[in-house]
C-alpha positions in Angstrom: 89.4 61.8 70.7 89.7 63.8 67.4 88.3 63.1 64.0 91.8 62.6 62.8 92.7 60.2 65.8 89.5 58.2 65.1 90.4 57.9 61.3 93.8 56.9 61.4 93.2 53.4 63.4 90.5 52.8 60.9 92.8 53.4 57.7 95.5 51.3 59.2 92.9 48.3 59.9 91.4 48.5 56.6 95.0 48.4 54.8 95.8 45.3 57.0 92.2 43.8 56.2 93.1 44.3 52.3 96.7 43.0 52.6 95.3 39.9 54.3 92.8 39.3 51.6 95.6 39.7 48.6 97.6 37.3 50.5 94.6 34.6 50.7 93.7 35.1 46.9 97.4 35.1 45.9 98.0 32.0 47.9 94.8 30.1 46.2 96.0 31.1 42.7 99.4 29.3 43.7 97.5 26.4 45.2 95.9 25.4 42.1 98.4 22.8 41.0 98.5 21.5 44.6 94.7 21.0 44.7 95.2 19.0 41.3 97.4 16.6 43.2 95.5 16.2 46.6 92.2 17.9 46.2 90.5 21.0 47.7 89.9 19.4 51.1 93.3 17.9 51.2 95.1 21.3 50.5 93.2 23.0 53.1 94.2 20.4 55.5 97.9 20.8 54.4 97.7 24.6 54.8 96.2 24.6 58.3 98.4 21.5 59.4 101.7 23.2 59.0 100.3 26.7 59.8 99.7 25.3 63.2 103.4 23.8 63.5 104.7 26.9 62.3 102.8 29.0 64.9 104.0 26.9 67.8 107.5 26.7 66.7 107.7 30.7 66.0 105.9 32.2 68.9 106.1 29.5 71.5 103.1 30.4 73.6 103.1 30.1 77.4 100.5 29.1 79.8 101.0 32.4 81.6 100.0 34.3 78.7 96.4 33.0 78.8 93.5 33.4 81.2 91.3 30.5 81.4 88.6 32.2 79.3 91.1 33.5 76.8 92.7 30.1 76.1 89.3 28.4 75.4 88.5 31.4 73.1 91.4 30.6 71.2 90.3 27.1 71.0 87.0 28.0 69.5 88.5 30.3 67.1 90.6 27.3 65.8 87.5 25.4 65.5 85.8 28.3 63.5 88.9 28.6 61.5 89.0 24.8 60.3 85.1 24.8 60.0 85.2 27.8 57.6 88.0 26.3 55.6 86.8 22.8 55.2 83.0 23.7 55.0 83.7 26.1 52.1 85.7 23.5 50.1 82.8 20.9 50.6 80.5 23.2 49.2 82.7 23.9 46.1 82.6 20.1 45.4 78.8 20.4 45.1 77.5 24.2 44.0 79.2 26.8 41.8 81.8 29.0 43.1 79.4 31.9 42.6 76.7 30.4 44.5 79.1 29.3 47.4 80.7 32.9 47.7 77.4 34.7 47.6 76.1 32.4 50.5 79.4 32.3 52.4 79.4 36.0 52.4 75.9 36.1 54.7 78.1 35.4 57.5 80.5 38.7 57.5 77.2 40.7 56.1 75.3 39.3 59.2 78.0 40.5 61.6 77.9 44.0 60.0 74.3 44.2 60.1 74.0 43.1 63.8 76.9 44.9 65.3 76.8 48.1 63.0 75.1 51.6 64.1 73.0 54.3 62.6 72.4 54.4 58.8 75.7 52.8 57.9 74.3 49.5 59.7 72.4 49.2 56.3 74.0 51.4 53.9 77.2 49.8 53.4 76.4 46.2 54.0 73.5 46.4 51.6 76.0 47.9 49.0 78.5 45.3 49.6 75.8 42.7 49.4 74.8 44.1 46.2 78.2 44.1 44.5 78.9 40.5 45.9 75.8 39.2 44.2 76.7 40.9 40.9 80.4 39.6 41.1 79.3 36.0 41.8 76.0 35.8 39.9 74.8 32.8 41.9 71.5 32.9 40.0 73.3 31.3 36.9 74.1 28.1 38.8 72.3 24.7 39.6 71.7 24.4 43.4 72.4 21.2 45.4 70.9 21.1 48.9 73.8 19.6 50.5 76.1 22.2 48.8 73.9 25.1 50.0 74.0 23.6 53.8 77.8 23.3 53.5 78.1 27.0 52.4 75.7 28.3 55.0 77.9 26.1 57.5 81.0 28.2 56.5 79.1 31.3 56.7 78.4 30.8 60.1 81.8 29.8 61.0 83.0 32.9 59.2 80.8 35.1 61.3 82.1 33.4 64.4 85.8 33.6 63.3 85.1 37.4 63.1 83.7 37.9 66.5 86.4 35.6 67.8 89.2 36.9 66.3 88.6 40.4 67.6 87.9 38.8 71.3 91.1 37.1 70.8 92.9 40.1 69.8 91.6 42.1 72.8 92.4 39.5 75.6 95.8 37.8 74.2 99.1 39.9 73.7 101.1 39.6 70.3 100.3 36.4 68.1 99.8 34.3 71.1 96.2 33.7 70.5 97.0 32.5 66.8 99.7 30.2 68.3 96.8 27.9 70.0 93.9 28.5 67.4 96.2 27.4 64.4 97.2 24.3 66.1 93.7 23.5 67.0 92.5 24.2 63.6 95.2 21.7 62.2 94.1 19.1 64.5 90.4 19.4 63.7 91.4 19.2 59.9 93.7 16.3 60.4 90.7 14.4 62.1 88.6 15.5 59.5 90.4 15.2 56.4 93.9 13.9 57.0 93.5 10.2 56.7 92.0 10.3 53.3 95.0 12.3 51.9 98.1 10.9 53.8 98.7 8.3 51.0 99.0 10.9 48.4 101.5 12.9 50.3 105.2 13.2 48.8 108.1 15.1 50.1 107.7 17.6 47.3 104.0 18.4 48.3 105.1 18.6 51.9 107.7 21.4 51.4 105.0 23.5 48.9 102.7 23.0 51.9 105.4 24.7 54.3 105.5 27.8 51.9 101.5 27.7 51.2 101.0 28.0 54.9 103.2 31.1 55.5 101.2 32.8 52.6 97.8 31.3 53.6 96.8 31.2 56.4 99.8 32.3 58.8 100.5 35.9 57.3 96.7 37.0 56.6 95.5 35.5 60.0 98.0 37.5 61.7 96.9 40.6 59.7 93.3 39.9 60.1 94.0 40.0 64.1 95.7 43.2 64.3 92.8 44.7 62.0 90.3 43.7 64.3 92.2 45.5 67.2 91.6 48.7 65.0 88.3 48.2 63.3 84.6 47.5 64.7 83.4 43.8 63.6 80.8 45.8 61.5 83.3 47.4 59.4 85.6 44.7 59.0 82.5 42.2 58.1 81.8 45.0 55.4 85.5 45.1 54.1 85.3 41.4 53.6 83.1 42.1 50.8 86.4 43.2 48.8 87.2 39.2 48.9 85.5 38.4 45.7 86.7 41.5 44.0 90.3 40.5 44.9 89.7 36.9 43.6 88.8 38.4 40.3 91.7 40.7 40.1 94.4 38.0 41.0 92.5 35.6 38.7 93.0 38.1 35.6 96.4 38.7 36.6 97.9 35.4 37.3 95.3 33.3 35.9 94.4 35.0 32.7 90.6 34.9 33.6 89.0 38.0 32.1 86.2 39.6 34.2 83.0 40.7 32.4 81.1 43.9 32.6 79.1 42.9 35.5 82.2 41.9 37.1 83.5 45.5 36.9 80.3 46.7 38.2 80.6 44.6 41.4 84.0 45.4 41.9 83.2 49.3 42.0 80.1 48.4 44.5 82.1 46.5 46.9 85.1 48.8 46.8 82.8 51.7 47.4 81.5 49.8 50.5 84.6 48.9 51.6 85.8 52.8 51.5 82.5 53.8 53.3 82.9 51.2 56.1 86.6 51.7 56.7 86.1 55.5 57.1 83.5 55.1 59.7 84.6 51.8 61.3 87.3 52.6 63.9 86.9 51.2 67.3 86.5 53.6 70.2 89.8 52.1 72.0 91.9 50.7 69.2 94.5 49.6 71.5 96.6 46.2 71.3 96.1 43.9 74.3 100.0 44.1 74.8 99.5 48.1 75.2 96.4 48.5 76.9 
C-alpha cells in the first residue's frame, strides 16, 4: 500500500470524526432549553429512546445480518452508549464541567495509549491530554467523590464504546449494528431514567426530541462507525480530544460564551494532536464490512 493510499482513508476517517463532534456539540447547544424542562438526564433519555426507534424504523435489521457474536457485540455497544451518556450527565450534576470533561477524556486517552504504536503512542495522546487540561482547567473547581466516580465510569464506557464500535463496524454491514445498539441504549436509558421524567413530557417536547435524536446521536454515531472503519482506535481516541475544543467554539458562536487565553492555547494543542494522529492513524485494511 502506497503512502498516499494510506493517508486518504485516514483523512476521510478524521473528517467523519470531526463532523460527528460538530453534530454533537451543536445538538447539545440546541438542547439547552430542553434540559431546562426535563433535566440533563431526561434529555439524554429522550435522545436515546427516539434514536433507537428511528434506527429500527429506518434500517429494519434482519436476523440474517448478524452472527451470534456480532449481535451480542451490538448489544454490548448499546449498553456502553447508554452508560457514557447517563454517567456523564450524573457527573455534571455533582462536579464542574471542566473536571468531568477532563476525567471522561481518560477513556479515549487510555485507548490511544494502549493501542498506539511507536513514538506517536505517547506523543499525540500526551499533547491531546495537555490541551484538554488547559481547555477544561479542572483544578479550578471543587471535587465531589461521587461525581468523580461517575465521570470515571463514563470514561470507562467511552473507552468500551470506541473499541466496540470498531468491532461492530468490522463485523456488521452498513448501519445494521446501530439498529441494534441504539434500541438497546434506549431501553437501558428508559429503565434507569424514564420513570422519573414521564410525567414531565408534553407533545411538544416529544417532537423536539425526534429532531434532536437525529442530530444527536443518530448522525454522529453513524459517522463514528464509518470513521472507525478507516482509523485505528488509537488515532480515533486521540481525535476525541477535539471535542472540548469544538464545545468551546460552538459555545462562542451559538451561546456567546467567549473563551479566554488558556482556551485558545488548549484548542491549538488539541488541534495539533488531532492532525498528528490523523496523519498516521490509517488502518492497514480500511475496508467496510459490506465490501470486504
